[in-house]
N, CA, C and O atoms as a Tinker XYZ file with bonds, in Angstrom:
   320  protein
     1  N    -51.521000  149.073000  -78.375000    73     2
     2  CA   -52.197000  147.975000  -79.039000    64     1     3
     3  C    -51.418000  147.588000  -80.299000    63     2     4     5
     4  O    -50.866000  148.439000  -80.997000    81     3
     5  N    -51.390000  146.295000  -80.564000    73     3     6
     6  CA   -50.605000  145.762000  -81.677000    64     5     7
     7  C    -51.082000  146.255000  -83.047000    63     6     8     9
     8  O    -50.257000  146.567000  -83.906000    81     7
     9  N    -52.391000  146.331000  -83.263000    73     7    10
    10  CA   -52.943000  146.706000  -84.567000    64     9    11
    11  C    -53.166000  148.202000  -84.720000    63    10    12    13
    12  O    -53.758000  148.640000  -85.707000    81    11
    13  N    -52.706000  148.984000  -83.767000    73    11    14
    14  CA   -52.923000  150.424000  -83.834000    64    13    15
    15  C    -52.070000  151.043000  -84.944000    63    14    16    17
    16  O    -50.904000  150.691000  -85.124000    81    15
    17  N    -52.673000  151.964000  -85.675000    73    15    18
    18  CA   -51.985000  152.636000  -86.780000    64    17    19
    19  C    -51.285000  153.872000  -86.213000    63    18    20    21
    20  O    -51.928000  154.691000  -85.557000    81    19
    21  N    -49.981000  154.021000  -86.453000    73    19    22
    22  CA   -49.282000  155.226000  -85.982000    64    21    23
    23  C    -49.913000  156.488000  -86.578000    63    22    24    25
    24  O    -50.338000  156.490000  -87.733000    81    23
    25  N    -49.970000  157.551000  -85.786000    73    23    26
    26  CA   -50.605000  158.802000  -86.217000    64    25    27
    27  C    -49.981000  159.365000  -87.495000    63    26    28    29
    28  O    -50.697000  159.880000  -88.354000    81    27
    29  N    -48.648000  159.273000  -87.630000    73    27    30
    30  CA   -48.014000  159.825000  -88.828000    64    29    31
    31  C    -48.427000  159.057000  -90.088000    63    30    32    33
    32  O    -48.510000  159.642000  -91.168000    81    31
    33  N    -48.682000  157.774000  -89.958000    73    31    34
    34  CA   -49.147000  156.967000  -91.095000    64    33    35
    35  C    -50.592000  157.346000  -91.428000    63    34    36    37
    36  O    -50.950000  157.488000  -92.597000    81    35
    37  N    -51.426000  157.510000  -90.380000    73    35    38
    38  CA   -52.813000  157.945000  -90.605000    64    37    39
    39  C    -52.822000  159.275000  -91.362000    63    38    40    41
    40  O    -53.558000  159.441000  -92.335000    81    39
    41  N    -51.999000  160.218000  -90.904000    73    39    42
    42  CA   -51.948000  161.537000  -91.538000    64    41    43
    43  C    -51.516000  161.441000  -92.994000    63    42    44    45
    44  O    -52.066000  162.135000  -93.850000    81    43
    45  N    -50.537000  160.588000  -93.284000    73    43    46
    46  CA   -50.060000  160.405000  -94.648000    64    45    47
    47  C    -51.166000  159.849000  -95.546000    63    46    48    49
    48  O    -51.393000  160.360000  -96.642000    81    47
    49  N    -51.847000  158.811000  -95.087000    73    47    50
    50  CA   -52.908000  158.190000  -95.880000    64    49    51
    51  C    -54.089000  159.149000  -96.047000    63    50    52    53
    52  O    -54.666000  159.234000  -97.132000    81    51
    53  N    -54.451000  159.868000  -94.986000    73    51    54
    54  CA   -55.539000  160.835000  -95.089000    64    53    55
    55  C    -55.196000  161.925000  -96.101000    63    54    56    57
    56  O    -56.046000  162.319000  -96.900000    81    55
    57  N    -53.961000  162.412000  -96.070000    73    55    58
    58  CA   -53.549000  163.447000  -97.036000    64    57    59
    59  C    -53.610000  162.904000  -98.458000    63    58    60    61
    60  O    -54.019000  163.612000  -99.378000    81    59
    61  N    -53.207000  161.655000  -98.640000    73    59    62
    62  CA   -53.238000  161.034000  -99.966000    64    61    63
    63  C    -54.677000  160.888000 -100.466000    63    62    64    65
    64  O    -54.973000  161.213000 -101.616000    81    63
    65  N    -55.561000  160.403000  -99.609000    73    63    66
    66  CA   -56.971000  160.258000  -99.978000    64    65    67
    67  C    -57.564000  161.627000 -100.293000    63    66    68    69
    68  O    -58.236000  161.803000 -101.309000    81    67
    69  N    -57.310000  162.586000  -99.422000    73    67    70
    70  CA   -57.890000  163.921000  -99.573000    64    69    71
    71  C    -57.432000  164.599000 -100.859000    63    70    72    73
    72  O    -58.219000  165.282000 -101.514000    81    71
    73  N    -56.183000  164.419000 -101.218000    73    71    74
    74  CA   -55.654000  165.110000 -102.391000    64    73    75
    75  C    -55.903000  164.373000 -103.709000    63    74    76    77
    76  O    -55.900000  164.998000 -104.770000    81    75
    77  N    -56.118000  163.063000 -103.661000    73    75    78
    78  CA   -56.193000  162.300000 -104.901000    64    77    79
    79  C    -57.548000  161.684000 -105.216000    63    78    80    81
    80  O    -57.757000  161.191000 -106.324000    81    79
    81  N    -58.468000  161.704000 -104.264000    73    79    82
    82  CA   -59.767000  161.076000 -104.510000    64    81    83
    83  C    -60.846000  162.142000 -104.682000    63    82    84    85
    84  O    -61.057000  162.956000 -103.784000    81    83
    85  N    -61.528000  162.145000 -105.824000    73    83    86
    86  CA   -62.623000  163.107000 -106.018000    64    85    87
    87  C    -63.755000  162.848000 -105.011000    63    86    88    89
    88  O    -64.031000  161.701000 -104.660000    81    87
    89  N    -64.392000  163.909000 -104.559000    73    87    90
    90  CA   -65.457000  163.796000 -103.550000    64    89    91
    91  C    -66.670000  163.003000 -104.038000    63    90    92    93
    92  O    -67.364000  162.385000 -103.231000    81    91
    93  N    -66.933000  163.012000 -105.334000    73    91    94
    94  CA   -68.113000  162.316000 -105.859000    64    93    95
    95  C    -67.889000  160.809000 -106.048000    63    94    96    97
    96  O    -68.838000  160.071000 -106.311000    81    95
    97  N    -66.652000  160.359000 -105.915000    73    95    98
    98  CA   -66.311000  158.957000 -106.148000    64    97    99
    99  C    -66.540000  158.134000 -104.896000    63    98   100   101
   100  O    -66.299000  158.603000 -103.784000    81    99
   101  N    -67.011000  156.894000 -105.078000    73    99   102
   102  CA   -67.116000  155.934000 -103.976000    64   101   103
   103  C    -66.278000  154.728000 -104.351000    63   102   104   105
   104  O    -66.253000  154.309000 -105.508000    81   103
   105  N    -65.590000  154.171000 -103.357000    73   103   106
   106  CA   -64.790000  152.973000 -103.581000    64   105   107
   107  C    -65.309000  151.839000 -102.716000    63   106   108   109
   108  O    -65.704000  152.047000 -101.568000    81   107
   109  N    -65.304000  150.650000 -103.273000    73   107   110
   110  CA   -65.727000  149.482000 -102.525000    64   109   111
   111  C    -64.537000  148.931000 -101.751000    63   110   112   113
   112  O    -63.466000  148.701000 -102.312000    81   111
   113  N    -64.741000  148.726000 -100.467000    73   111   114
   114  CA   -63.688000  148.190000  -99.607000    64   113   115
   115  C    -64.154000  146.819000  -99.118000    63   114   116   117
   116  O    -64.861000  146.714000  -98.115000    81   115
   117  N    -63.753000  145.783000  -99.830000    73   115   118
   118  CA   -64.116000  144.421000  -99.447000    64   117   119
   119  C    -65.610000  144.267000  -99.251000    63   118   120   121
   120  O    -66.406000  144.724000 -100.071000    81   119
   121  N    -65.985000  143.621000  -98.162000    73   119   122
   122  CA   -67.403000  143.374000  -97.882000    64   121   123
   123  C    -68.057000  144.536000  -97.140000    63   122   124   125
   124  O    -69.217000  144.440000  -96.740000    81   123
   125  N    -67.323000  145.633000  -96.953000    73   123   126
   126  CA   -67.851000  146.779000  -96.214000    64   125   127
   127  C    -68.691000  147.698000  -97.084000    63   126   128   129
   128  O    -69.336000  148.609000  -96.566000    81   127
   129  N    -68.700000  147.484000  -98.378000    73   127   130
   130  CA   -69.525000  148.288000  -99.273000    64   129   131
   131  C    -68.789000  149.498000  -99.812000    63   130   132   133
   132  O    -67.589000  149.670000  -99.600000    81   131
   133  N    -69.542000  150.333000 -100.514000    73   131   134
   134  CA   -68.972000  151.520000 -101.151000    64   133   135
   135  C    -68.856000  152.643000 -100.128000    63   134   136   137
   136  O    -69.808000  152.945000  -99.409000    81   135
   137  N    -67.681000  153.256000 -100.074000    73   135   138
   138  CA   -67.413000  154.335000  -99.127000    64   137   139
   139  C    -67.056000  155.610000  -99.866000    63   138   140   141
   140  O    -66.363000  155.580000 -100.884000    81   139
   141  N    -67.532000  156.728000  -99.346000    73   139   142
   142  CA   -67.148000  158.028000  -99.893000    64   141   143
   143  C    -65.762000  158.395000  -99.365000    63   142   144   145
   144  O    -65.232000  157.752000  -98.459000    81   143
   145  N    -65.206000  159.416000  -99.937000    73   143   146
   146  CA   -63.918000  159.952000  -99.500000    64   145   147
   147  C    -63.967000  160.275000  -97.997000    63   146   148   149
   148  O    -63.062000  159.910000  -97.246000    81   147
   149  N    -65.018000  160.951000  -97.581000    73   147   150
   150  CA   -65.162000  161.365000  -96.187000    64   149   151
   151  C    -65.284000  160.154000  -95.263000    63   150   152   153
   152  O    -64.718000  160.150000  -94.169000    81   151
   153  N    -66.019000  159.127000  -95.697000    73   151   154
   154  CA   -66.162000  157.908000  -94.887000    64   153   155
   155  C    -64.823000  157.188000  -94.757000    63   154   156   157
   156  O    -64.483000  156.688000  -93.685000    81   155
   157  N    -64.065000  157.137000  -95.849000    73   155   158
   158  CA   -62.753000  156.499000  -95.796000    64   157   159
   159  C    -61.840000  157.227000  -94.801000    63   158   160   161
   160  O    -61.168000  156.591000  -93.988000    81   159
   161  N    -61.822000  158.544000  -94.872000    73   159   162
   162  CA   -60.991000  159.338000  -93.964000    64   161   163
   163  C    -61.418000  159.101000  -92.518000    63   162   164   165
   164  O    -60.571000  158.984000  -91.633000    81   163
   165  N    -62.725000  159.028000  -92.274000    73   163   166
   166  CA   -63.230000  158.802000  -90.920000    64   165   167
   167  C    -62.777000  157.442000  -90.385000    63   166   168   169
   168  O    -62.388000  157.334000  -89.222000    81   167
   169  N    -62.825000  156.411000  -91.220000    73   167   170
   170  CA   -62.376000  155.078000  -90.800000    64   169   171
   171  C    -60.874000  155.080000  -90.493000    63   170   172   173
   172  O    -60.441000  154.457000  -89.523000    81   171
   173  N    -60.090000  155.767000  -91.302000    73   171   174
   174  CA   -58.647000  155.850000  -91.046000    64   173   175
   175  C    -58.399000  156.572000  -89.722000    63   174   176   177
   176  O    -57.567000  156.138000  -88.925000    81   175
   177  N    -59.117000  157.671000  -89.484000    73   175   178
   178  CA   -58.956000  158.410000  -88.222000    64   177   179
   179  C    -59.286000  157.536000  -87.023000    63   178   180   181
   180  O    -58.592000  157.580000  -86.007000    81   179
   181  N    -60.356000  156.733000  -87.139000    73   179   182
   182  CA   -60.768000  155.844000  -86.045000    64   181   183
   183  C    -59.773000  154.698000  -85.845000    63   182   184   185
   184  O    -59.584000  154.210000  -84.731000    81   183
   185  N    -59.149000  154.283000  -86.935000    73   183   186
   186  CA   -58.227000  153.154000  -86.855000    64   185   187
   187  C    -58.939000  151.824000  -86.704000    63   186   188   189
   188  O    -58.367000  150.867000  -86.183000    81   187
   189  N    -60.192000  151.758000  -87.158000    73   187   190
   190  CA   -60.949000  150.510000  -87.072000    64   189   191
   191  C    -60.504000  149.534000  -88.168000    63   190   192   193
   192  O    -59.544000  149.798000  -88.892000    81   191
   193  N    -61.204000  148.417000  -88.281000    73   191   194
   194  CA   -60.821000  147.376000  -89.247000    64   193   195
   195  C    -60.811000  147.910000  -90.675000    63   194   196   197
   196  O    -59.880000  147.637000  -91.432000    81   195
   197  N    -61.833000  148.665000  -91.047000    73   195   198
   198  CA   -61.892000  149.241000  -92.395000    64   197   199
   199  C    -60.725000  150.218000  -92.573000    63   198   200   201
   200  O    -60.058000  150.207000  -93.607000    81   199
   201  N    -60.484000  151.048000  -91.582000    73   199   202
   202  CA   -59.377000  151.996000  -91.639000    64   201   203
   203  C    -58.038000  151.306000  -91.809000    63   202   204   205
   204  O    -57.185000  151.774000  -92.564000    81   203
   205  N    -57.847000  150.188000  -91.107000    73   203   206
   206  CA   -56.592000  149.434000  -91.237000    64   205   207
   207  C    -56.439000  148.862000  -92.645000    63   206   208   209
   208  O    -55.338000  148.844000  -93.196000    81   207
   209  N    -57.552000  148.394000  -93.227000    73   207   210
   210  CA   -57.481000  147.871000  -94.596000    64   209   211
   211  C    -57.139000  148.979000  -95.590000    63   210   212   213
   212  O    -56.358000  148.766000  -96.517000    81   211
   213  N    -57.719000  150.148000  -95.396000    73   211   214
   214  CA   -57.432000  151.282000  -96.268000    64   213   215
   215  C    -55.962000  151.667000  -96.150000    63   214   216   217
   216  O    -55.291000  151.880000  -97.161000    81   215
   217  N    -55.461000  151.756000  -94.925000    73   215   218
   218  CA   -54.050000  152.104000  -94.700000    64   217   219
   219  C    -53.147000  151.055000  -95.323000    63   218   220   221
   220  O    -52.174000  151.405000  -95.991000    81   219
   221  N    -53.443000  149.782000  -95.121000    73   219   222
   222  CA   -52.610000  148.713000  -95.694000    64   221   223
   223  C    -52.567000  148.795000  -97.212000    63   222   224   225
   224  O    -51.510000  148.610000  -97.815000    81   223
   225  N    -53.712000  149.074000  -97.837000    73   223   226
   226  CA   -53.756000  149.179000  -99.304000    64   225   227
   227  C    -52.895000  150.346000  -99.784000    63   226   228   229
   228  O    -52.123000  150.203000 -100.733000    81   227
   229  N    -53.027000  151.493000  -99.132000    73   227   230
   230  CA   -52.246000  152.665000  -99.541000    64   229   231
   231  C    -50.753000  152.447000  -99.299000    63   230   232   233
   232  O    -49.929000  152.836000 -100.127000    81   231
   233  N    -50.402000  151.831000  -98.179000    73   231   234
   234  CA   -48.991000  151.604000  -97.876000    64   233   235
   235  C    -48.386000  150.585000  -98.849000    63   234   236   237
   236  O    -47.237000  150.733000  -99.266000    81   235
   237  N    -49.149000  149.564000  -99.207000    73   235   238
   238  CA   -48.661000  148.576000 -100.183000    64   237   239
   239  C    -48.417000  149.235000 -101.532000    63   238   240   241
   240  O    -47.417000  148.955000 -102.193000    81   239
   241  N    -49.334000  150.115000 -101.943000    73   239   242
   242  CA   -49.169000  150.807000 -103.215000    64   241   243
   243  C    -47.951000  151.721000 -103.186000    63   242   244   245
   244  O    -47.172000  151.744000 -104.139000    81   243
   245  N    -47.778000  152.477000 -102.097000    73   243   246
   246  CA   -46.625000  153.382000 -102.006000    64   245   247
   247  C    -45.304000  152.592000 -101.975000    63   246   248   249
   248  O    -44.292000  153.036000 -102.518000    81   247
   249  N    -45.332000  151.436000 -101.342000    73   247   250
   250  CA   -44.138000  150.576000 -101.318000    64   249   251
   251  C    -43.825000  150.079000 -102.735000    63   250   252   253
   252  O    -42.666000  150.066000 -103.152000    81   251
   253  N    -44.865000  149.672000 -103.470000    73   251   254
   254  CA   -44.673000  149.216000 -104.849000    64   253   255
   255  C    -44.157000  150.342000 -105.733000    63   254   256   257
   256  O    -43.337000  150.108000 -106.621000    81   255
   257  N    -44.632000  151.563000 -105.496000    73   255   258
   258  CA   -44.124000  152.716000 -106.246000    64   257   259
   259  C    -42.647000  152.928000 -105.967000    63   258   260   261
   260  O    -41.858000  153.147000 -106.886000    81   259
   261  N    -42.276000  152.862000 -104.699000    73   259   262
   262  CA   -40.900000  153.187000 -104.311000    64   261   263
   263  C    -39.890000  152.145000 -104.761000    63   262   264   265
   264  O    -38.732000  152.484000 -105.004000    81   263
   265  N    -40.296000  150.883000 -104.879000    73   263   266
   266  CA   -39.316000  149.872000 -105.291000    64   265   267
   267  C    -39.390000  149.539000 -106.783000    63   266   268   269
   268  O    -38.735000  148.606000 -107.248000    81   267
   269  N    -40.184000  150.302000 -107.523000    73   267   270
   270  CA   -40.211000  150.161000 -108.976000    64   269   271
   271  C    -41.174000  149.136000 -109.527000    63   270   272   273
   272  O    -41.229000  148.941000 -110.742000    81   271
   273  N    -41.940000  148.470000 -108.672000    73   271   274
   274  CA   -42.872000  147.445000 -109.162000    64   273   275
   275  C    -43.944000  148.032000 -110.078000    63   274   276   277
   276  O    -44.322000  147.401000 -111.065000    81   275
   277  N    -44.431000  149.215000 -109.768000    73   275   278
   278  CA   -45.473000  149.834000 -110.590000    64   277   279
   279  C    -44.914000  150.179000 -111.965000    63   278   280   281
   280  O    -45.564000  149.930000 -112.980000    81   279
   281  N    -43.720000  150.746000 -112.004000    73   279   282
   282  CA   -43.096000  151.099000 -113.280000    64   281   283
   283  C    -42.853000  149.851000 -114.141000    63   282   284   285
   284  O    -43.060000  149.875000 -115.354000    81   283
   285  N    -42.408000  148.755000 -113.495000    73   283   286
   286  CA   -42.184000  147.502000 -114.238000    64   285   287
   287  C    -43.487000  146.969000 -114.822000    63   286   288   289
   288  O    -43.520000  146.511000 -115.964000    81   287
   289  N    -44.555000  147.030000 -114.036000    73   287   290
   290  CA   -45.851000  146.537000 -114.510000    64   289   291
   291  C    -46.367000  147.386000 -115.657000    63   290   292   293
   292  O    -46.915000  146.857000 -116.624000    81   291
   293  N    -46.198000  148.685000 -115.562000    73   291   294
   294  CA   -46.627000  149.582000 -116.638000    64   293   295
   295  C    -45.823000  149.332000 -117.899000    63   294   296   297
   296  O    -46.379000  149.330000 -118.997000    81   295
   297  N    -44.527000  149.120000 -117.758000    73   295   298
   298  CA   -43.670000  148.857000 -118.923000    64   297   299
   299  C    -44.047000  147.540000 -119.580000    63   298   300   301
   300  O    -44.026000  147.429000 -120.806000    81   299
   301  N    -44.395000  146.529000 -118.767000    73   299   302
   302  CA   -44.755000  145.236000 -119.369000    64   301   303
   303  C    -46.070000  145.338000 -120.129000    63   302   304   305
   304  O    -46.242000  144.654000 -121.138000    81   303
   305  N    -46.988000  146.159000 -119.683000    73   303   306
   306  CA   -48.263000  146.346000 -120.390000    64   305   307
   307  C    -48.025000  147.094000 -121.695000    63   306   308   309
   308  O    -48.634000  146.776000 -122.717000    81   307
   309  N    -47.138000  148.090000 -121.663000    73   307   310
   310  CA   -46.837000  148.863000 -122.871000    64   309   311
   311  C    -46.181000  148.001000 -123.936000    63   310   312   313
   312  O    -46.339000  148.271000 -125.127000    81   311
   313  N    -45.454000  146.978000 -123.537000    73   311   314
   314  CA   -44.736000  146.121000 -124.482000    64   313   315
   315  C    -45.602000  145.008000 -125.061000    63   314   316   317
   316  O    -45.150000  144.260000 -125.928000    81   315
   317  N    -46.830000  144.892000 -124.594000    73   315   318
   318  CA   -47.706000  143.833000 -125.117000    64   317   319
   319  C    -48.399000  144.253000 -126.384000    63   318   320
   320  O    -49.170000  143.480000 -126.952000    81   319
């Protein structure tokens, strides 16, 4: 299927969520409402629409980290 998330990407995003998100925190994912850490991981495992949005957000952030966009944005805020 075209929109299917590769297993290695799912595993990477799940590990990132599991290691960096506190269990008591809930995050709002668009119009889907507030999700717990466990709910987010479940959606990523299923590869449903919410899971794809979560994966896309994490992959976009990791891409921005790797190409220096995050560091540039942080530096511009520090200089204001």
